[in-house]
TORKOL-4160 file (C-alpha; in steps of 0.2 Angstrom, whole numbers, padded with zeros to 4 digits, m for minus):
260
<pt num="1" X="0593" Y="0162" Z="0451"/>
<pt num="2" X="0593" Y="0180" Z="0443"/>
<pt num="3" X="0586" Y="0196" Z="0452"/>
<pt num="4" X="0571" Y="0197" Z="0440"/>
<pt num="5" X="0567" Y="0201" Z="0422"/>
<pt num="6" X="0571" Y="0215" Z="0410"/>
<pt num="7" X="0560" Y="0217" Z="0395"/>
<pt num="8" X="0567" Y="0226" Z="0380"/>
<pt num="9" X="0558" Y="0231" Z="0363"/>
<pt num="10" X="0570" Y="0235" Z="0348"/>
<pt num="11" X="0582" Y="0224" Z="0357"/>
<pt num="12" X="0592" Y="0217" Z="0342"/>
<pt num="13" X="0602" Y="0233" Z="0339"/>
<pt num="14" X="0608" Y="0249" Z="0345"/>
<pt num="15" X="0602" Y="0255" Z="0362"/>
<pt num="16" X="0590" Y="0241" Z="0364"/>
<pt num="17" X="0605" Y="0228" Z="0361"/>
<pt num="18" X="0615" Y="0238" Z="0374"/>
<pt num="19" X="0601" Y="0238" Z="0387"/>
<pt num="20" X="0599" Y="0219" Z="0385"/>
<pt num="21" X="0618" Y="0216" Z="0387"/>
<pt num="22" X="0619" Y="0227" Z="0402"/>
<pt num="23" X="0604" Y="0219" Z="0410"/>
<pt num="24" X="0613" Y="0202" Z="0409"/>
<pt num="25" X="0629" Y="0210" Z="0416"/>
<pt num="26" X="0619" Y="0216" Z="0431"/>
<pt num="27" X="0611" Y="0199" Z="0435"/>
<pt num="28" X="0594" Y="0200" Z="0426"/>
<pt num="29" X="0586" Y="0189" Z="0414"/>
<pt num="30" X="0581" Y="0197" Z="0398"/>
<pt num="31" X="0565" Y="0196" Z="0387"/>
<pt num="32" X="0570" Y="0203" Z="0370"/>
<pt num="33" X="0558" Y="0209" Z="0356"/>
<pt num="34" X="0562" Y="0214" Z="0339"/>
<pt num="35" X="0557" Y="0213" Z="0320"/>
<pt num="36" X="0574" Y="0206" Z="0315"/>
<pt num="37" X="0572" Y="0187" Z="0319"/>
<pt num="38" X="0590" Y="0183" Z="0314"/>
<pt num="39" X="0598" Y="0196" Z="0325"/>
<pt num="40" X="0587" Y="0191" Z="0339"/>
<pt num="41" X="0593" Y="0173" Z="0337"/>
<pt num="42" X="0611" Y="0180" Z="0338"/>
<pt num="43" X="0607" Y="0190" Z="0353"/>
<pt num="44" X="0600" Y="0174" Z="0362"/>
<pt num="45" X="0615" Y="0164" Z="0357"/>
<pt num="46" X="0626" Y="0177" Z="0364"/>
<pt num="47" X="0617" Y="0180" Z="0381"/>
<pt num="48" X="0612" Y="0162" Z="0383"/>
<pt num="49" X="0595" Y="0154" Z="0381"/>
<pt num="50" X="0594" Y="0151" Z="0400"/>
<pt num="51" X="0595" Y="0170" Z="0403"/>
<pt num="52" X="0588" Y="0177" Z="0387"/>
<pt num="53" X="0571" Y="0173" Z="0379"/>
<pt num="54" X="0566" Y="0181" Z="0362"/>
<pt num="55" X="0550" Y="0186" Z="0354"/>
<pt num="56" X="0549" Y="0191" Z="0336"/>
<pt num="57" X="0536" Y="0204" Z="0332"/>
<pt num="58" X="0531" Y="0222" Z="0328"/>
<pt num="59" X="0527" Y="0235" Z="0341"/>
<pt num="60" X="0512" Y="0241" Z="0330"/>
<pt num="61" X="0504" Y="0224" Z="0333"/>
<pt num="62" X="0494" Y="0221" Z="0349"/>
<pt num="63" X="0494" Y="0202" Z="0346"/>
<pt num="64" X="0513" Y="0202" Z="0344"/>
<pt num="65" X="0515" Y="0212" Z="0360"/>
<pt num="66" X="0503" Y="0200" Z="0370"/>
<pt num="67" X="0515" Y="0186" Z="0364"/>
<pt num="68" X="0529" Y="0196" Z="0371"/>
<pt num="69" X="0520" Y="0197" Z="0388"/>
<pt num="70" X="0518" Y="0178" Z="0388"/>
<pt num="71" X="0537" Y="0177" Z="0385"/>
<pt num="72" X="0540" Y="0188" Z="0400"/>
<pt num="73" X="0529" Y="0178" Z="0411"/>
<pt num="74" X="0537" Y="0161" Z="0405"/>
<pt num="75" X="0552" Y="0166" Z="0416"/>
<pt num="76" X="0541" Y="0164" Z="0432"/>
<pt num="77" X="0550" Y="0179" Z="0440"/>
<pt num="78" X="0546" Y="0197" Z="0442"/>
<pt num="79" X="0547" Y="0209" Z="0428"/>
<pt num="80" X="0558" Y="0223" Z="0436"/>
<pt num="81" X="0561" Y="0234" Z="0421"/>
<pt num="82" X="0553" Y="0236" Z="0404"/>
<pt num="83" X="0561" Y="0247" Z="0390"/>
<pt num="84" X="0549" Y="0253" Z="0377"/>
<pt num="85" X="0564" Y="0256" Z="0365"/>
<pt num="86" X="0559" Y="0252" Z="0348"/>
<pt num="87" X="0560" Y="0267" Z="0336"/>
<pt num="88" X="0564" Y="0274" Z="0319"/>
<pt num="89" X="0570" Y="0290" Z="0312"/>
<pt num="90" X="0566" Y="0298" Z="0296"/>
<pt num="91" X="0571" Y="0316" Z="0291"/>
<pt num="92" X="0563" Y="0329" Z="0280"/>
<pt num="93" X="0556" Y="0346" Z="0280"/>
<pt num="94" X="0538" Y="0348" Z="0286"/>
<pt num="95" X="0530" Y="0352" Z="0269"/>
<pt num="96" X="0540" Y="0340" Z="0259"/>
<pt num="97" X="0543" Y="0324" Z="0269"/>
<pt num="98" X="0531" Y="0310" Z="0264"/>
<pt num="99" X="0516" Y="0308" Z="0275"/>
<pt num="100" X="0520" Y="0289" Z="0276"/>
<pt num="101" X="0537" Y="0293" Z="0284"/>
<pt num="102" X="0528" Y="0304" Z="0298"/>
<pt num="103" X="0514" Y="0291" Z="0301"/>
<pt num="104" X="0527" Y="0277" Z="0303"/>
<pt num="105" X="0537" Y="0287" Z="0316"/>
<pt num="106" X="0521" Y="0291" Z="0326"/>
<pt num="107" X="0515" Y="0272" Z="0324"/>
<pt num="108" X="0532" Y="0265" Z="0330"/>
<pt num="109" X="0539" Y="0278" Z="0342"/>
<pt num="110" X="0524" Y="0284" Z="0350"/>
<pt num="111" X="0509" Y="0273" Z="0348"/>
<pt num="112" X="0520" Y="0257" Z="0348"/>
<pt num="113" X="0527" Y="0263" Z="0365"/>
<pt num="114" X="0509" Y="0265" Z="0371"/>
<pt num="115" X="0504" Y="0248" Z="0365"/>
<pt num="116" X="0520" Y="0241" Z="0374"/>
<pt num="117" X="0514" Y="0249" Z="0390"/>
<pt num="118" X="0497" Y="0242" Z="0388"/>
<pt num="119" X="0504" Y="0224" Z="0386"/>
<pt num="120" X="0517" Y="0225" Z="0400"/>
<pt num="121" X="0511" Y="0237" Z="0413"/>
<pt num="122" X="0496" Y="0226" Z="0418"/>
<pt num="123" X="0508" Y="0212" Z="0421"/>
<pt num="124" X="0519" Y="0223" Z="0432"/>
<pt num="125" X="0503" Y="0229" Z="0442"/>
<pt num="126" X="0500" Y="0211" Z="0446"/>
<pt num="127" X="0516" Y="0209" Z="0455"/>
<pt num="128" X="0520" Y="0213" Z="0473"/>
<pt num="129" X="0538" Y="0219" Z="0468"/>
<pt num="130" X="0541" Y="0237" Z="0462"/>
<pt num="131" X="0545" Y="0240" Z="0444"/>
<pt num="132" X="0548" Y="0254" Z="0432"/>
<pt num="133" X="0542" Y="0256" Z="0414"/>
<pt num="134" X="0555" Y="0265" Z="0404"/>
<pt num="135" X="0552" Y="0275" Z="0388"/>
<pt num="136" X="0567" Y="0278" Z="0376"/>
<pt num="137" X="0565" Y="0296" Z="0372"/>
<pt num="138" X="0578" Y="0308" Z="0364"/>
<pt num="139" X="0584" Y="0325" Z="0366"/>
<pt num="140" X="0571" Y="0328" Z="0352"/>
<pt num="141" X="0558" Y="0326" Z="0365"/>
<pt num="142" X="0563" Y="0343" Z="0372"/>
<pt num="143" X="0570" Y="0352" Z="0356"/>
<pt num="144" X="0563" Y="0354" Z="0338"/>
<pt num="145" X="0576" Y="0355" Z="0324"/>
<pt num="146" X="0573" Y="0359" Z="0306"/>
<pt num="147" X="0572" Y="0343" Z="0296"/>
<pt num="148" X="0567" Y="0332" Z="0310"/>
<pt num="149" X="0549" Y="0338" Z="0314"/>
<pt num="150" X="0540" Y="0322" Z="0313"/>
<pt num="151" X="0553" Y="0313" Z="0324"/>
<pt num="152" X="0553" Y="0327" Z="0337"/>
<pt num="153" X="0534" Y="0326" Z="0337"/>
<pt num="154" X="0534" Y="0308" Z="0341"/>
<pt num="155" X="0546" Y="0310" Z="0355"/>
<pt num="156" X="0537" Y="0325" Z="0362"/>
<pt num="157" X="0521" Y="0315" Z="0362"/>
<pt num="158" X="0531" Y="0301" Z="0371"/>
<pt num="159" X="0536" Y="0313" Z="0385"/>
<pt num="160" X="0518" Y="0318" Z="0388"/>
<pt num="161" X="0512" Y="0300" Z="0388"/>
<pt num="162" X="0526" Y="0294" Z="0400"/>
<pt num="163" X="0522" Y="0309" Z="0412"/>
<pt num="164" X="0504" Y="0307" Z="0412"/>
<pt num="165" X="0505" Y="0288" Z="0415"/>
<pt num="166" X="0516" Y="0290" Z="0429"/>
<pt num="167" X="0504" Y="0302" Z="0437"/>
<pt num="168" X="0490" Y="0290" Z="0435"/>
<pt num="169" X="0500" Y="0276" Z="0442"/>
<pt num="170" X="0504" Y="0287" Z="0457"/>
<pt num="171" X="0486" Y="0292" Z="0460"/>
<pt num="172" X="0482" Y="0273" Z="0461"/>
<pt num="173" X="0496" Y="0270" Z="0473"/>
<pt num="174" X="0503" Y="0257" Z="0461"/>
<pt num="175" X="0520" Y="0250" Z="0464"/>
<pt num="176" X="0524" Y="0254" Z="0445"/>
<pt num="177" X="0532" Y="0270" Z="0440"/>
<pt num="178" X="0538" Y="0277" Z="0423"/>
<pt num="179" X="0554" Y="0284" Z="0417"/>
<pt num="180" X="0561" Y="0292" Z="0401"/>
<pt num="181" X="0578" Y="0291" Z="0394"/>
<pt num="182" X="0583" Y="0308" Z="0386"/>
<pt num="183" X="0599" Y="0303" Z="0377"/>
<pt num="184" X="0609" Y="0316" Z="0366"/>
<pt num="185" X="0619" Y="0309" Z="0352"/>
<pt num="186" X="0622" Y="0290" Z="0353"/>
<pt num="187" X="0633" Y="0280" Z="0341"/>
<pt num="188" X="0619" Y="0269" Z="0333"/>
<pt num="189" X="0613" Y="0266" Z="0316"/>
<pt num="190" X="0596" Y="0274" Z="0318"/>
<pt num="191" X="0601" Y="0289" Z="0307"/>
<pt num="192" X="0607" Y="0277" Z="0293"/>
<pt num="193" X="0600" Y="0283" Z="0276"/>
<pt num="194" X="0605" Y="0291" Z="0259"/>
<pt num="195" X="0599" Y="0309" Z="0262"/>
<pt num="196" X="0610" Y="0324" Z="0266"/>
<pt num="197" X="0601" Y="0327" Z="0282"/>
<pt num="198" X="0604" Y="0310" Z="0289"/>
<pt num="199" X="0622" Y="0309" Z="0282"/>
<pt num="200" X="0626" Y="0325" Z="0293"/>
<pt num="201" X="0617" Y="0318" Z="0308"/>
<pt num="202" X="0626" Y="0301" Z="0307"/>
<pt num="203" X="0643" Y="0310" Z="0306"/>
<pt num="204" X="0638" Y="0320" Z="0322"/>
<pt num="205" X="0632" Y="0305" Z="0331"/>
<pt num="206" X="0649" Y="0296" Z="0327"/>
<pt num="207" X="0660" Y="0311" Z="0331"/>
<pt num="208" X="0650" Y="0318" Z="0346"/>
<pt num="209" X="0640" Y="0304" Z="0352"/>
<pt num="210" X="0642" Y="0291" Z="0367"/>
<pt num="211" X="0642" Y="0273" Z="0364"/>
<pt num="212" X="0625" Y="0263" Z="0367"/>
<pt num="213" X="0635" Y="0253" Z="0380"/>
<pt num="214" X="0639" Y="0269" Z="0390"/>
<pt num="215" X="0620" Y="0275" Z="0389"/>
<pt num="216" X="0614" Y="0258" Z="0395"/>
<pt num="217" X="0626" Y="0260" Z="0410"/>
<pt num="218" X="0620" Y="0278" Z="0414"/>
<pt num="219" X="0602" Y="0272" Z="0412"/>
<pt num="220" X="0603" Y="0257" Z="0425"/>
<pt num="221" X="0613" Y="0268" Z="0437"/>
<pt num="222" X="0601" Y="0282" Z="0437"/>
<pt num="223" X="0586" Y="0272" Z="0437"/>
<pt num="224" X="0593" Y="0263" Z="0453"/>
<pt num="225" X="0596" Y="0280" Z="0460"/>
<pt num="226" X="0577" Y="0285" Z="0458"/>
<pt num="227" X="0579" Y="0297" Z="0443"/>
<pt num="228" X="0563" Y="0298" Z="0432"/>
<pt num="229" X="0570" Y="0308" Z="0417"/>
<pt num="230" X="0588" Y="0303" Z="0413"/>
<pt num="231" X="0599" Y="0313" Z="0403"/>
<pt num="232" X="0616" Y="0308" Z="0395"/>
<pt num="233" X="0622" Y="0326" Z="0392"/>
<pt num="234" X="0622" Y="0342" Z="0401"/>
<pt num="235" X="0622" Y="0350" Z="0384"/>
<pt num="236" X="0604" Y="0344" Z="0381"/>
<pt num="237" X="0599" Y="0352" Z="0398"/>
<pt num="238" X="0606" Y="0368" Z="0393"/>
<pt num="239" X="0598" Y="0368" Z="0376"/>
<pt num="240" X="0581" Y="0363" Z="0383"/>
<pt num="241" X="0583" Y="0377" Z="0396"/>
<pt num="242" X="0586" Y="0390" Z="0383"/>
<pt num="243" X="0571" Y="0384" Z="0372"/>
<pt num="244" X="0559" Y="0384" Z="0387"/>
<pt num="245" X="0565" Y="0401" Z="0392"/>
<pt num="246" X="0562" Y="0407" Z="0375"/>
<pt num="247" X="0544" Y="0400" Z="0375"/>
<pt num="248" X="0540" Y="0408" Z="0391"/>
<pt num="249" X="0546" Y="0424" Z="0384"/>
<pt num="250" X="0534" Y="0423" Z="0369"/>
<pt num="251" X="0545" Y="0416" Z="0355"/>
<pt num="252" X="0551" Y="0399" Z="0348"/>
<pt num="253" X="0567" Y="0392" Z="0355"/>
<pt num="254" X="0574" Y="0389" Z="0337"/>
<pt num="255" X="0586" Y="0375" Z="0334"/>
<pt num="256" X="0596" Y="0378" Z="0319"/>
<pt num="257" X="0607" Y="0362" Z="0319"/>
<pt num="258" X="0604" Y="0343" Z="0320"/>
<pt num="259" X="0597" Y="0336" Z="0336"/>
<pt num="260" X="0610" Y="0336" Z="0350"/>
């Protein structure tokens, strides 16, 4: 018998894949959700069908996420952690980037996370056991860099939603809380693309970033310790502190480089 269930969206690659694998290592069962059906099948084969159940779908679809909720419930064990992790990154200047790119980031990174919460938090609330709904943010939820406005806007909004939802749950004396991951550079393929901006970011992620596995270890350790906003780098804290000092001083905290 496992110690409960961990649900992960965007579970077929990158941070989501690492979170799913780490959950298994720590004794949980995993419900994995992603658009990439072949990669989901490979994940299930790796982790074992008795410990990992998969749901193919899109976080922009309420119907798909309801099926995911059913997948979680089919374990018959409490949902301890849910990671709203699915996300995309598109780069471009504010006045030049296609509106469709910005809309896609908002639809997946922000609204998709809200849809995931609406599908899974009621299930968590129906349990006696305490649980945590975790949003995968980014250093971009605290900083705004040239060329990444749309992505930063989606992650800034995610922080607001997570904080407000946590306050609402606390006011209701619920056993469910929220948390936010705030990683700096992580070695994943999210910045893959053929633009100069993305090429530079990908190089920075590979040269300065931590592995997705290491981030997942940090996440589970610090969630267990009761942290609600989880950083992977002190550099992000320093950069965010400088930005907010500038804002409180009446100016922008301008970031001249790629997201940390």
